[in-house]
DRENDO-1510 file (C-alpha; in Angstrom, 1 decimal, always signed):
<recs>
REC; n; res; u; v; w
REC; 1; MET; +42.6; +50.8; +115.0 .
REC; 2; LYS; +44.1; +48.2; +118.0 .
REC; 3; ILE; +41.9; +49.5; +121.1 .
REC; 4; ASP; +40.4; +47.2; +123.2 .
REC; 5; ARG; +36.8; +47.5; +124.8 .
REC; 6; MET; +37.3; +49.5; +128.2 .
REC; 7; SER; +35.5; +52.6; +129.7 .
REC; 8; THR; +37.1; +55.9; +130.2 .
REC; 9; PRO; +39.5; +56.0; +133.2 .
REC; 10; SER; +38.8; +59.3; +135.0 .
REC; 11; PHE; +42.7; +60.1; +134.4 .
REC; 12; LEU; +42.0; +60.5; +130.9 .
REC; 13; VAL; +39.6; +63.1; +131.4 .
REC; 14; PRO; +41.4; +66.4; +131.4 .
REC; 15; GLU; +41.1; +68.5; +134.5 .
REC; 16; LYS; +40.2; +71.5; +131.9 .
REC; 17; SER; +38.6; +72.2; +128.6 .
REC; 18; TRP; +39.5; +75.2; +126.6 .
REC; 19; ILE; +35.7; +75.1; +126.2 .
REC; 20; GLU; +33.7; +76.9; +129.1 .
REC; 21; ILE; +31.3; +74.1; +130.7 .
REC; 22; SER; +29.3; +75.3; +133.8 .
REC; 23; PRO; +29.6; +72.9; +136.6 .
REC; 24; ASP; +26.2; +72.0; +136.4 .
REC; 25; SER; +26.0; +71.0; +132.7 .
REC; 26; ASP; +24.2; +67.8; +131.7 .
REC; 27; PHE; +27.3; +67.8; +129.2 .
REC; 28; SER; +30.3; +67.5; +130.9 .
REC; 29; LEU; +33.8; +66.1; +129.4 .
REC; 30; HIS; +32.6; +62.9; +131.3 .
REC; 31; ASN; +29.7; +62.7; +129.0 .
REC; 32; LEU; +30.0; +63.4; +125.5 .
REC; 33; PRO; +27.0; +62.6; +124.0 .
REC; 34; TYR; +26.1; +62.2; +120.3 .
REC; 35; GLY; +23.1; +63.4; +118.5 .
REC; 36; VAL; +21.9; +64.3; +115.3 .
REC; 37; ALA; +21.5; +68.1; +114.0 .
REC; 38; ARG; +20.4; +70.3; +111.7 .
REC; 39; LEU; +23.1; +72.8; +111.2 .
REC; 40; PRO; +22.6; +76.6; +110.6 .
REC; 41; LYS; +22.8; +76.2; +106.5 .
REC; 42; GLY; +20.7; +73.3; +106.4 .
REC; 43; GLU; +23.0; +69.9; +106.0 .
REC; 44; THR; +22.1; +67.6; +109.1 .
REC; 45; ALA; +25.2; +65.9; +110.3 .
REC; 46; VAL; +26.2; +63.9; +113.8 .
REC; 47; VAL; +27.6; +66.0; +116.7 .
REC; 48; VAL; +28.7; +65.5; +120.3 .
REC; 49; ALA; +27.9; +68.2; +123.4 .
REC; 50; VAL; +29.7; +69.7; +125.0 .
REC; 51; GLY; +28.4; +72.5; +127.7 .
REC; 52; ASP; +26.3; +74.8; +125.8 .
REC; 53; TYR; +27.9; +74.2; +122.5 .
REC; 54; VAL; +28.5; +71.0; +119.8 .
REC; 55; LEU; +31.1; +69.8; +117.7 .
REC; 56; ASN; +30.2; +68.8; +114.1 .
REC; 57; LEU; +32.1; +65.7; +113.4 .
REC; 58; SER; +31.2; +65.3; +110.1 .
REC; 59; ARG; +33.4; +68.4; +109.8 .
REC; 60; LEU; +36.4; +67.3; +112.0 .
REC; 61; TYR; +36.4; +64.3; +110.4 .
REC; 62; LYS; +36.4; +65.5; +106.7 .
REC; 63; LYS; +39.5; +67.7; +107.8 .
REC; 64; GLY; +41.7; +64.7; +109.2 .
REC; 65; PHE; +41.0; +64.9; +113.1 .
REC; 66; PHE; +40.3; +61.1; +113.3 .
REC; 67; PRO; +43.1; +59.7; +111.4 .
REC; 68; GLU; +43.1; +56.3; +112.5 .
REC; 69; LEU; +39.3; +56.3; +111.5 .
REC; 70; LYS; +38.7; +54.3; +108.5 .
REC; 71; ALA; +35.6; +54.1; +107.1 .
REC; 72; LYS; +34.4; +53.8; +103.2 .
REC; 73; LYS; +32.6; +57.3; +103.8 .
REC; 74; ASN; +31.9; +59.8; +106.5 .
REC; 75; PRO; +30.3; +57.9; +109.2 .
REC; 76; PHE; +29.2; +61.5; +111.0 .
REC; 77; ARG; +27.2; +63.0; +107.9 .
REC; 78; GLY; +23.7; +62.0; +107.2 .
REC; 79; HIS; +20.4; +62.0; +109.4 .
REC; 80; SER; +21.5; +59.4; +112.0 .
REC; 81; LEU; +24.6; +57.7; +114.2 .
REC; 82; ASN; +23.9; +54.1; +112.4 .
REC; 83; ALA; +26.9; +54.0; +110.3 .
REC; 84; PHE; +28.9; +55.0; +113.2 .
REC; 85; ILE; +27.6; +52.8; +115.4 .
REC; 86; ALA; +28.0; +50.1; +113.0 .
REC; 87; LEU; +31.8; +50.5; +113.0 .
REC; 88; GLY; +32.1; +48.9; +116.2 .
REC; 89; ARG; +33.0; +49.5; +119.8 .
REC; 90; PRO; +36.6; +49.9; +118.7 .
REC; 91; ALA; +35.8; +52.8; +116.9 .
REC; 92; TRP; +33.4; +54.4; +119.3 .
REC; 93; THR; +36.3; +54.1; +122.0 .
REC; 94; TYR; +38.9; +55.8; +119.6 .
REC; 95; VAL; +36.6; +58.7; +119.1 .
REC; 96; ARG; +36.0; +59.4; +122.7 .
REC; 97; HIS; +39.6; +59.3; +123.5 .
REC; 98; ARG; +40.6; +61.6; +120.4 .
REC; 99; LEU; +37.5; +63.9; +121.7 .
REC; 100; LEU; +39.1; +64.1; +124.9 .
REC; 101; ALA; +42.3; +64.4; +123.6 .
REC; 102; LEU; +40.9; +67.8; +121.3 .
REC; 103; LEU; +39.4; +69.4; +124.3 .
REC; 104; ASN; +42.1; +69.7; +126.5 .
REC; 105; SER; +43.0; +72.9; +127.7 .
REC; 106; LYS; +46.7; +72.0; +126.7 .
REC; 107; ASN; +45.8; +70.9; +123.3 .
REC; 108; GLN; +46.3; +73.3; +120.6 .
REC; 109; GLU; +44.9; +71.4; +117.7 .
REC; 110; LEU; +41.0; +72.6; +117.3 .
REC; 111; GLN; +41.2; +75.0; +119.5 .
REC; 112; SER; +43.6; +77.6; +117.5 .
REC; 113; ARG; +42.0; +76.8; +114.0 .
REC; 114; LYS; +40.5; +79.8; +112.1 .
REC; 115; ASP; +37.3; +77.6; +111.0 .
REC; 116; LEU; +36.7; +76.8; +114.8 .
REC; 117; SER; +33.2; +78.4; +114.4 .
REC; 118; LYS; +32.3; +75.6; +111.6 .
REC; 119; VAL; +33.1; +73.3; +114.1 .
REC; 120; LEU; +31.9; +74.7; +117.4 .
REC; 121; ILE; +28.6; +75.7; +117.3 .
REC; 122; PRO; +26.3; +76.9; +120.0 .
REC; 123; GLN; +23.3; +74.3; +120.7 .
REC; 124; SER; +20.6; +77.5; +120.5 .
REC; 125; LEU; +21.4; +77.7; +116.6 .
REC; 126; LEU; +20.5; +74.0; +115.9 .
REC; 127; ALA; +17.1; +71.8; +115.7 .
REC; 128; PHE; +18.0; +68.4; +117.0 .
REC; 129; LEU; +16.6; +65.4; +115.1 .
REC; 130; LEU; +16.2; +61.2; +116.2 .
REC; 131; PRO; +19.9; +60.4; +117.1 .
REC; 132; VAL; +19.2; +57.0; +115.3 .
REC; 133; GLU; +17.1; +55.6; +112.8 .
REC; 134; ILE; +14.9; +52.9; +114.5 .
REC; 135; SER; +13.9; +49.9; +112.4 .
REC; 136; ASN; +12.1; +48.2; +115.4 .
REC; 137; TYR; +11.2; +49.3; +119.2 .
REC; 138; THR; +10.4; +46.9; +122.2 .
REC; 139; ASP; +9.2; +47.9; +125.6 .
REC; 140; PHE; +9.3; +46.0; +128.6 .
REC; 141; TYR; +8.0; +46.0; +131.9 .
REC; 142; SER; +10.7; +45.8; +134.0 .
REC; 143; SER; +9.7; +47.6; +137.2 .
REC; 144; MET; +8.8; +45.6; +140.1 .
REC; 145; GLU; +7.2; +48.4; +141.9 .
REC; 146; HIS; +5.2; +49.9; +139.2 .
REC; 147; ALA; +3.7; +46.0; +138.0 .
REC; 148; SER; +2.5; +45.8; +142.1 .
REC; 149; ASN; +1.2; +49.2; +141.9 .
REC; 150; VAL; -0.9; +48.4; +138.6 .
REC; 151; GLY; -1.6; +45.2; +140.2 .
REC; 152; LYS; -3.3; +46.6; +143.1 .
REC; 153; MET; -5.6; +48.9; +141.4 .
REC; 154; PHE; -6.8; +46.2; +138.7 .
REC; 155; ARG; -6.6; +43.6; +140.4 .
REC; 156; PRO; -7.7; +44.4; +144.0 .
REC; 157; ASP; -8.7; +40.4; +145.5 .
REC; 158; GLY; -6.0; +39.2; +143.5 .
REC; 159; GLU; -1.8; +38.9; +143.9 .
REC; 160; ALA; -0.3; +42.4; +142.8 .
REC; 161; LEU; +2.2; +40.6; +140.5 .
REC; 162; LEU; +1.3; +37.6; +137.7 .
REC; 163; PRO; +2.8; +34.5; +138.2 .
REC; 164; ASN; +5.3; +35.0; +135.4 .
REC; 165; TRP; +6.4; +38.2; +136.3 .
REC; 166; LYS; +9.4; +37.4; +138.5 .
REC; 167; HIS; +10.8; +34.7; +136.2 .
REC; 168; ILE; +10.5; +36.4; +132.6 .
REC; 169; PRO; +11.2; +40.1; +131.1 .
REC; 170; VAL; +7.8; +40.9; +130.1 .
REC; 171; GLY; +7.7; +43.2; +126.9 .
REC; 172; TYR; +6.0; +43.7; +123.8 .
REC; 173; HIS; +6.8; +44.9; +120.2 .
REC; 174; GLY; +6.0; +48.7; +120.2 .
REC; 175; ARG; +5.7; +51.0; +116.8 .
REC; 176; ALA; +8.8; +52.8; +115.8 .
REC; 177; SER; +7.6; +54.7; +113.2 .
REC; 178; SER; +5.9; +57.1; +115.8 .
REC; 179; ILE; +8.6; +57.6; +117.8 .
REC; 180; VAL; +9.5; +61.5; +117.9 .
REC; 181; VAL; +12.2; +63.6; +119.2 .
REC; 182; SER; +12.0; +65.9; +122.4 .
REC; 183; GLY; +10.2; +69.4; +121.5 .
REC; 184; TYR; +7.7; +67.7; +118.8 .
REC; 185; PRO; +4.2; +68.3; +120.2 .
REC; 186; ILE; +1.7; +65.1; +120.4 .
REC; 187; ARG; -1.9; +64.9; +119.7 .
REC; 188; ARG; -4.2; +63.4; +122.1 .
REC; 189; PRO; -5.3; +60.1; +120.9 .
REC; 190; LYS; -8.6; +58.7; +119.6 .
REC; 191; GLY; -9.9; +55.4; +120.1 .
REC; 192; GLN; -12.6; +53.0; +121.4 .
REC; 193; THR; -13.6; +53.4; +125.4 .
REC; 194; LEU; -16.0; +51.5; +127.8 .
REC; 195; PRO; -17.6; +53.9; +129.7 .
REC; 196; GLU; -18.2; +52.9; +133.4 .
REC; 197; GLY; -21.2; +51.0; +133.7 .
REC; 198; ALA; -21.7; +50.8; +129.8 .
REC; 199; GLN; -22.3; +47.6; +127.8 .
REC; 200; VAL; -21.0; +49.0; +124.4 .
REC; 201; PRO; -17.9; +51.3; +123.5 .
REC; 202; VAL; -18.2; +54.7; +122.5 .
REC; 203; PHE; -15.4; +56.6; +120.2 .
REC; 204; GLY; -13.5; +59.3; +120.9 .
REC; 205; PRO; -10.6; +61.4; +122.6 .
REC; 206; SER; -8.8; +59.7; +125.3 .
REC; 207; ARG; -9.8; +61.1; +128.6 .
REC; 208; LEU; -6.9; +59.7; +130.5 .
REC; 209; LEU; -3.6; +60.6; +128.8 .
REC; 210; ASP; -0.8; +59.7; +130.7 .
REC; 211; PHE; +3.1; +59.8; +130.4 .
REC; 212; GLU; +5.2; +56.9; +131.3 .
REC; 213; LEU; +9.1; +57.8; +132.7 .
REC; 214; GLU; +11.2; +55.4; +130.7 .
REC; 215; MET; +14.9; +55.0; +130.0 .
REC; 216; ALA; +15.7; +53.2; +126.4 .
REC; 217; PHE; +18.7; +51.3; +125.1 .
REC; 218; VAL; +20.2; +51.5; +121.7 .
REC; 219; VAL; +21.4; +48.3; +120.1 .
REC; 220; GLY; +25.1; +49.0; +119.0 .
REC; 221; LYS; +25.8; +45.3; +117.5 .
REC; 222; SER; +23.3; +43.0; +115.7 .
REC; 223; ASN; +23.2; +39.2; +115.8 .
REC; 224; ALA; +21.9; +36.9; +113.2 .
REC; 225; LEU; +18.6; +35.4; +112.8 .
REC; 226; GLY; +18.1; +32.3; +114.6 .
REC; 227; GLU; +21.1; +33.3; +117.2 .
REC; 228; SER; +21.2; +34.9; +120.7 .
REC; 229; VAL; +23.0; +36.8; +123.1 .
REC; 230; LEU; +24.3; +35.7; +126.1 .
REC; 231; VAL; +23.2; +37.2; +129.3 .
REC; 232; ASP; +27.1; +38.3; +130.3 .
REC; 233; GLU; +27.7; +39.5; +126.6 .
REC; 234; ALA; +24.7; +41.3; +126.1 .
REC; 235; GLU; +26.1; +45.0; +127.2 .
REC; 236; GLU; +28.6; +44.7; +124.7 .
REC; 237; HIS; +25.7; +44.9; +122.0 .
REC; 238; VAL; +24.5; +48.0; +123.9 .
REC; 239; PHE; +25.4; +51.7; +122.5 .
REC; 240; GLY; +24.0; +53.6; +124.4 .
REC; 241; MET; +21.2; +54.9; +126.3 .
REC; 242; VAL; +18.5; +57.7; +126.0 .
REC; 243; LEU; +15.7; +59.1; +128.1 .
REC; 244; PHE; +12.2; +58.3; +127.0 .
REC; 245; ASN; +8.4; +59.0; +127.3 .
REC; 246; ASP; +6.6; +56.1; +126.4 .
REC; 247; TRP; +2.9; +57.6; +126.4 .
REC; 248; SER; +0.0; +56.2; +127.2 .
REC; 249; ALA; -3.9; +56.4; +126.9 .
REC; 250; ARG; -5.1; +54.4; +129.9 .
REC; 251; ASP; -9.1; +54.4; +129.0 .
REC; 252; ILE; -8.2; +52.9; +125.3 .
REC; 253; GLN; -5.8; +50.6; +126.6 .
REC; 254; LYS; -8.3; +49.1; +129.6 .
REC; 255; TRP; -10.8; +48.5; +126.5 .
REC; 256; GLU; -8.5; +46.9; +124.1 .
REC; 257; TYR; -5.7; +45.1; +125.9 .
REC; 258; VAL; -7.3; +41.6; +126.5 .
REC; 259; PRO; -6.2; +39.3; +124.8 .
REC; 260; LEU; -3.2; +40.4; +123.0 .
REC; 261; GLY; -2.4; +43.7; +124.7 .
REC; 262; PRO; -2.1; +47.3; +123.9 .
REC; 263; PHE; -2.5; +48.5; +120.4 .
REC; 264; LEU; -4.0; +52.1; +119.9 .
REC; 265; ALA; -3.3; +53.1; +123.5 .
REC; 266; LYS; +0.2; +53.1; +123.1 .
REC; 267; ASN; +0.9; +53.3; +119.3 .
REC; 268; PHE; +0.1; +57.3; +118.6 .
REC; 269; ALA; +3.6; +58.6; +120.2 .
REC; 270; SER; +6.6; +57.8; +121.9 .
REC; 271; SER; +9.1; +60.9; +122.8 .
REC; 272; MET; +12.8; +60.5; +122.9 .
REC; 273; SER; +15.5; +62.3; +124.3 .
REC; 274; PRO; +18.0; +63.7; +121.1 .
REC; 275; TRP; +21.4; +62.7; +123.1 .
REC; 276; VAL; +22.3; +59.2; +123.2 .
REC; 277; VAL; +24.8; +58.6; +126.4 .
REC; 278; THR; +27.4; +55.9; +126.0 .
REC; 279; MET; +28.0; +53.1; +128.1 .
REC; 280; ASP; +31.6; +54.4; +128.7 .
REC; 281; ALA; +30.5; +57.6; +130.1 .
REC; 282; LEU; +27.9; +55.8; +132.4 .
REC; 283; GLN; +30.6; +53.4; +134.0 .
REC; 284; PRO; +31.3; +55.9; +137.1 .
REC; 285; PHE; +27.7; +55.0; +138.0 .
REC; 286; ARG; +27.3; +51.4; +137.6 .
REC; 287; THR; +25.7; +50.0; +140.9 .
REC; 288; GLU; +24.2; +46.9; +142.4 .
REC; 289; ALA; +20.6; +45.5; +141.0 .
REC; 290; PRO; +18.0; +44.7; +143.1 .
REC; 291; VAL; +18.3; +41.5; +144.7 .
REC; 292; GLN; +16.1; +39.0; +142.6 .
REC; 293; ASP; +14.3; +36.7; +145.2 .
REC; 294; THR; +12.8; +34.1; +142.9 .
REC; 295; GLU; +15.5; +31.7; +140.9 .
REC; 296; VAL; +15.7; +32.8; +137.4 .
REC; 297; LEU; +16.3; +30.2; +134.4 .
REC; 298; PRO; +20.3; +30.0; +133.7 .
REC; 299; TYR; +20.0; +31.9; +130.7 .
REC; 300; LEU; +19.1; +35.1; +132.8 .
REC; 301; LYS; +21.7; +34.5; +135.5 .
REC; 302; GLU; +24.0; +37.0; +135.6 .
REC; 303; LYS; +27.9; +36.5; +137.0 .
REC; 304; LYS; +28.0; +40.5; +137.7 .
REC; 305; ARG; +24.8; +41.4; +138.4 .
REC; 306; GLY; +24.6; +45.3; +137.9 .
REC; 307; THR; +22.9; +48.6; +136.6 .
REC; 308; TYR; +23.3; +52.3; +136.6 .
REC; 309; ASP; +22.2; +54.9; +139.2 .
REC; 310; ILE; +20.4; +57.5; +137.1 .
REC; 311; GLN; +18.2; +60.3; +138.6 .
REC; 312; LEU; +14.9; +60.8; +136.8 .
REC; 313; PHE; +12.9; +63.6; +137.3 .
REC; 314; VAL; +9.2; +64.8; +135.8 .
REC; 315; ASP; +7.7; +68.0; +135.7 .
REC; 316; ILE; +4.4; +69.1; +134.8 .
REC; 317; GLN; +3.8; +72.8; +133.1 .
REC; 318; ALA; +0.0; +73.9; +132.8 .
REC; 319; GLY; -0.2; +76.9; +131.1 .
REC; 320; ALA; +2.0; +80.0; +132.2 .
REC; 321; LEU; +2.3; +78.2; +135.7 .
REC; 322; ALA; +5.7; +77.2; +136.9 .
REC; 323; PRO; +6.8; +73.7; +135.9 .
REC; 324; ALA; +6.0; +71.2; +139.0 .
REC; 325; THR; +7.9; +68.5; +139.7 .
REC; 326; VAL; +5.8; +65.3; +140.5 .
REC; 327; CYS; +8.3; +62.3; +140.3 .
REC; 328; ARG; +11.6; +61.9; +141.5 .
REC; 329; SER; +12.8; +58.1; +140.8 .
REC; 330; ASN; +15.8; +56.5; +139.5 .
REC; 331; PHE; +16.6; +53.8; +137.1 .
REC; 332; LYS; +18.4; +51.9; +139.5 .
REC; 333; TYR; +15.1; +50.6; +140.9 .
REC; 334; LEU; +14.5; +48.0; +137.6 .
REC; 335; TYR; +14.3; +44.5; +138.8 .
REC; 336; TRP; +15.1; +43.3; +135.3 .
REC; 337; THR; +18.4; +44.6; +133.8 .
REC; 338; MET; +19.3; +45.5; +130.3 .
REC; 339; ALA; +21.4; +42.5; +130.1 .
REC; 340; GLN; +18.5; +40.5; +131.4 .
REC; 341; GLN; +16.2; +42.2; +128.7 .
REC; 342; LEU; +18.5; +41.5; +125.6 .
REC; 343; ALA; +19.2; +38.3; +126.7 .
REC; 344; HIS; +15.8; +37.4; +126.9 .
REC; 345; HIS; +14.6; +39.1; +123.5 .
REC; 346; THR; +17.0; +37.3; +121.8 .
REC; 347; VAL; +16.9; +33.4; +123.3 .
REC; 348; GLY; +14.2; +32.6; +120.7 .
REC; 349; GLY; +16.5; +33.7; +118.3 .
REC; 350; CYS; +15.0; +37.2; +117.4 .
REC; 351; ASN; +17.9; +39.2; +115.4 .
REC; 352; MET; +18.2; +42.8; +116.7 .
REC; 353; GLN; +19.4; +45.4; +114.4 .
REC; 354; ILE; +21.9; +48.5; +114.7 .
REC; 355; GLY; +19.6; +51.4; +116.2 .
REC; 356; ASP; +16.8; +49.2; +117.4 .
REC; 357; VAL; +15.5; +50.7; +120.6 .
REC; 358; CYS; +14.3; +48.6; +123.3 .
REC; 359; ALA; +12.9; +50.8; +126.4 .
REC; 360; SER; +12.9; +49.7; +130.1 .
REC; 361; GLY; +9.3; +50.4; +130.9 .
REC; 362; THR; +7.9; +52.7; +133.3 .
REC; 363; ILE; +10.2; +53.1; +136.2 .
REC; 364; SER; +8.6; +53.3; +139.6 .
REC; 365; GLY; +10.3; +53.8; +143.0 .
REC; 366; PRO; +9.1; +52.6; +146.6 .
REC; 367; SER; +8.0; +55.9; +147.4 .
REC; 368; PRO; +4.5; +57.7; +146.2 .
REC; 369; ASP; +6.7; +60.5; +144.8 .
REC; 370; SER; +8.7; +58.1; +143.0 .
REC; 371; PHE; +6.2; +56.5; +140.6 .
REC; 372; GLY; +6.8; +57.3; +137.2 .
REC; 373; SER; +3.3; +57.8; +135.7 .
REC; 374; MET; -0.1; +59.6; +136.6 .
REC; 375; LEU; -1.7; +56.2; +137.0 .
REC; 376; GLU; +0.2; +55.6; +139.9 .
REC; 377; LEU; +0.7; +59.2; +141.1 .
REC; 378; SER; -2.9; +60.0; +141.0 .
REC; 379; TRP; -4.1; +56.4; +142.1 .
REC; 380; LYS; -6.1; +55.9; +138.7 .
REC; 381; GLY; -7.7; +59.8; +139.2 .
REC; 382; SER; -8.6; +58.8; +142.5 .
REC; 383; LYS; -6.3; +61.6; +144.6 .
REC; 384; PRO; -5.5; +64.3; +141.9 .
REC; 385; LEU; -2.4; +66.0; +142.2 .
REC; 386; GLN; -1.6; +69.6; +142.7 .
REC; 387; ILE; +0.7; +71.2; +140.1 .
REC; 388; GLY; +0.1; +75.0; +141.1 .
REC; 389; GLU; -2.3; +77.2; +143.0 .
REC; 390; GLY; -5.9; +75.7; +142.3 .
REC; 391; VAL; -4.8; +73.4; +139.6 .
REC; 392; GLU; -4.8; +69.5; +139.8 .
REC; 393; ARG; -4.3; +66.7; +137.7 .
REC; 394; GLY; -5.7; +63.3; +137.6 .
REC; 395; PHE; -4.5; +63.1; +134.0 .
REC; 396; LEU; -2.9; +65.2; +131.3 .
REC; 397; GLN; -5.1; +68.1; +130.0 .
REC; 398; ASP; -4.3; +69.2; +126.2 .
REC; 399; GLY; -2.0; +72.4; +126.7 .
REC; 400; ASP; +0.0; +70.7; +129.4 .
REC; 401; VAL; +4.0; +70.5; +129.1 .
REC; 402; VAL; +5.6; +67.2; +130.1 .
REC; 403; GLU; +9.0; +67.7; +130.7 .
REC; 404; MET; +11.5; +64.7; +132.0 .
REC; 405; ARG; +15.2; +65.1; +133.3 .
REC; 406; ALA; +18.0; +62.5; +134.2 .
REC; 407; PHE; +21.4; +62.9; +134.9 .
REC; 408; CYS; +24.1; +60.9; +137.0 .
REC; 409; GLU; +26.1; +62.9; +139.6 .
REC; 410; LYS; +29.2; +62.1; +142.0 .
REC; 411; PRO; +31.6; +64.8; +143.3 .
REC; 412; GLY; +33.2; +66.1; +140.5 .
REC; 413; VAL; +31.7; +64.2; +137.8 .
REC; 414; ARG; +28.3; +65.0; +136.2 .
REC; 415; VAL; +27.0; +62.9; +133.4 .
REC; 416; GLY; +23.2; +64.0; +131.9 .
REC; 417; PHE; +20.8; +63.4; +129.3 .
REC; 418; GLY; +19.3; +66.8; +129.0 .
REC; 419; SER; +15.2; +66.6; +129.1 .
REC; 420; VAL; +12.4; +65.2; +127.1 .
REC; 421; LYS; +10.1; +67.8; +126.5 .
REC; 422; THR; +6.5; +67.4; +124.8 .
REC; 423; GLU; +3.5; +69.8; +124.5 .
REC; 424; ILE; -0.1; +67.8; +124.4 .
REC; 425; LEU; -2.0; +69.2; +121.8 .
REC; 426; PRO; -5.9; +68.8; +121.6 .
REC; 427; SER; -7.1; +65.5; +118.9 .
REC; 428; ASN; -8.0; +66.0; +115.6 .
</recs>
């Protein structure tokens, strides 16, 4: 394949597809996100979302629709995207361009096939799995607004930001095994907490369960142990992005995080969207990142500093009540970019692996309705949110359903991530 790295120009996206796609669909022709689905007969395969349908890429590959994609075995068969991702950017670009050609209303190659129903499947008939096999997971702390809010709450007599915050993309290594896909319910975690005024801890279910509105990127290119990724080459190592809810038990975290940081407060679950939106699809929404008013060290300086304009929403549904939107934020608010996160992560020689997930940390904006956690929205529970007639929340309760949504939009172009929707179950 002699295909250079490039974002797909708008003129390559057909004006119309033979698949009917609603104008407000997250899964327009401009998007074509990848996921992994359990098909009606039980097998699993990599799929791409188009409107309310998916294309079974495993079957398309077997039928010869990707003649220039040379692989030792079918890269779309199985339970993750990792084999496809490992083929590299030329393969990603080729498959995207080929799909755009096949979906063009003027192209008869695919739409005229008698076995079309085995390739084009309604999403409603499928169960979606985690899209990647995740060996390692890292959570960053990249929102200045979020870090400042937390500092004001817990250090009211000190500086909102700690001295290192504007010099270093703070992060910690999380637990990969407890990342679950949207729709998988989570149980309220248990652990030690220190009640107000008490001298010794007690054990029991967390009383201050919280969501954290985040995005995450999926590593698409590995680096060897001992090598680092340059900040201006970092996005070449990113396959795509997902929507991410990094659950947090605030009362457990408050007691355990000194001196090493969160442990049980964060390792019980994180929830991820089933769709990986590629960086090619996000290029039309690239925008300027916030100005960094403190000089960063040379390995973090970007020649073309940029981020992505991704609109974010969080809804909470209590019982039979209608969902209430409690947060409206945007990925572009983050102070530290993905490129800086990856450059810092590897500067000491850490070897990233294909499928690794790096989350942004809570994404909060400048206004109270853009705060990305209940901790901030209710200001540590002191200002409960109204989520229905006579119903309020300081933190999350059992039976609540939290749904996060994300999309990019400009006239004639919409690229969405679907959602991450999770019900909270009582602790065992």
